[in-house]
N, C-alpha and C positions, 0 to 999 in steps of 0.2 A: 345362624351360620349359612352362608351362601353355599348352594349345591355346587359340588366340583363337577366338571364335565364328565369325568370317568365314573361318577356315581351312576349314571345312566347312559353307558357308552352306545348302546343300540339306538336309543332314541336320538342321541346327538349325531351319530353317524348317518342314520337313515333320513334325517330331516336337514342334512347339510351336504357333506361331500359325497355321500353315497346314495343320495336320493334317486339317482338314476336306476339303482338296483331295487327300489322299493315298491311294494304292493301296499296300498294304504286305503283306509276309509276315513271317516270324519274324525276319529279320536285315537287311532292306533296304526302301527306301521310294521311291516316285516320285510325281510329279504324275500325276493322271488323264491318260490318253493324249490326250484332247481338249483338254487344257490345255497340255501340253507334254512333252518327253522327259526333263527333268531328274530325276536319280535319285541316290541315295546308299546305301551299305551302312553297317551299324553299324560294321564293321571290314573291313579288307582282307585278312584271312586267307582260307583256303580256303573256309570256311563262308560268310563274308560275300560273297565274290565269286560263289559259286554262287547265293546268294540273289539278288544283283543281276541275274545272268543270267536268273533265273526270271522277272523282271519285264519282260523284253524280249518285245514282240509279234513275231509272225512277219513283219509287214510294216512295222515301224516302228523308229525309232532310240531309243536311250537315250543320255543324256549325263551325265557327271559333271564337277563343277567342284570341284577339290581343291587344297589348298596343296601336297601332296606326291603325286607321281605314284603310280599303282597298276597292278598287273598287269591284263592283259585278262581279263575274266571268261570262264570256261570255256564253250565252245560258242558263242562270238561272234566276229565279224570286225570289225576296226577300220575306221572310216570316216574319221576325222580325229583327230589329236592336235596340239594347239597351245598356245602360251604365251598366257595371258589375264591382262592387267593389271587388278588389282583396286585401285580407288581409293575413298577416302572423303572426305567433306566435313565435317571435325569442327568447323569454325568456325561462327559464327552464320550462318543462312541467312534472308535477309529474305523477307517475303511477296512474291509476284510475280503480277501479272495483266498481260494484254495484250489489246488489243481483237480480235486475230485468232484468239485461242484459243477452241476450243469443246470441251465435254466429248464423249467418245465412249462409246458403249455397245453393247449387243448388236445393235442394228440396223446398226451400222457394222462388225461383225465380218468379213464377207466382204471389204470394202475394206481393212480393217487387215491381214488375212491376205495379200491380194494385194500390199500395199505392202511388208510384211516379206519375203514371198517374193522380190520383185524386188530389194530392197536388201540382204538377208541381214544384219540386225543381230545375229542370234543365233537360237537355237530359238524359234519362235513357232507357235502353233496357233490353231484357230478359237475356242477358249474361253480363251485366255491373258488376254484382257481381263477376265475374272472375278476375277483375282487382286488387282485394285486399280484406282483411277481411272486412266483414260487421257485424254490430251489431244491434240487435233489442230488443224490449220490447213487450211481448205479455200480453194482458189483456183479460181474459176469452177466451183464444185460438185465439184471433184476433191480427194480427200484428198492434200495436198501434203507433209505432215509429221506426225509423231506421236511421243509418248513416254508412258511410263506406269510403273507399278509392277509388279514381279514377286515376287521373294522377299521375305518379311518375317519377321523373327525378333526375339527380345527385344533392344531397343536399336537395331536397324538396319532400314532399308527400302531396297530395291534400285530404282534408276532403271533402266528397261530399254526395249528396243525403240525406241531413238531412231533415227529414220530419216527421210530427206527423198527424195522422188521425184526422179529425175535431171532432170526437166524444170524443177525449182524450186530447184535448188541455187544457192549463191552469194548468197542473199538473207537469210541469218541466221536461217532458220526453225528449224534444229536447235537454236540457242542458245535461241530463244524457248520451244520446247516442253521442253527440258531444264530450263530455269529454273523452269518451272511445275511440272514433276514433282518436282524436288528441293525446292521450297518446300512442296509438299503433304506430302512425307515428313517434312520438318522440323516442319511444323505438328502432326504427330501425336506429336511428342516423340521422334522417332527420328533417328539419324544417317544421312544418305543415303550410299549406296555404289553403285558400278556396276562393270561390267567392259567391257573393250575389247580386241580382238585386239592383240598386241604390235606388229604391223606397221601398225596403223592410225594413222599419225601425225597425220592431220587431226582424228580423234576425240579422241585424247589431248591434243592442243593445246587443243582446245575445253574439255575437262573441266578441264584445269589453269587456264584462264582463268576458269572458273566457280567455282574455289575447291577443286577436288578435288585430292588429293595421293595418290601411289602408296603403298599399304600392302603389297602383296605381288604377286609374279608367280605366278599360279595355273596349273594344267594343266587344260585342257578335253579330255576324251576322248569321242568319239562312236563308238558301235558298235551293231551289230545281230546278231540271232541268225543263226548260220551256216546256209546252206541244207542 
């Protein structure tokens, strides 16, 4: 069976539409450290795993998102391994606007990082917002919710960093920003996709409501260089 592009989204993104954001060696690639820790190897044989390990910084994580689990790269220690549900929205996605939504940019990066650090939607760094448009909702001047785009590969765009500050949950803000991000991806002629931890029932319920369907259960592995 032929491999689906979304079986290895990081490899597909970083060797195509997002190669400009890549740090690479002969057999592995990762996003620039200030953009995020997501990485991938050309293959998961000994040479590929060694190349992947070589991209790990002394003080930072690497993370892989793969359809099939792989061995821990040599000289690294695992931080987390978890099931990650990958969903796609293959049906028509209507344009979406909302009066509360504002575009986010470089000036908002510290607040975006603080919100992502607090709510832990997945790997996020100070320059993650450079990967694509991000949208937010401010309430009383505070960043209450956000969502945006992360990985982009031929045919597909990832909705990512969907998060709502605990002080503002229960108001439907996550749905608003997710709808805006997925509409933006669809307007570029791409199929929206996203990831959620398998135990995040609330997020999975929201995404199904918005038209996403489960494509595959992926494995996320987070690891760092051993001391």
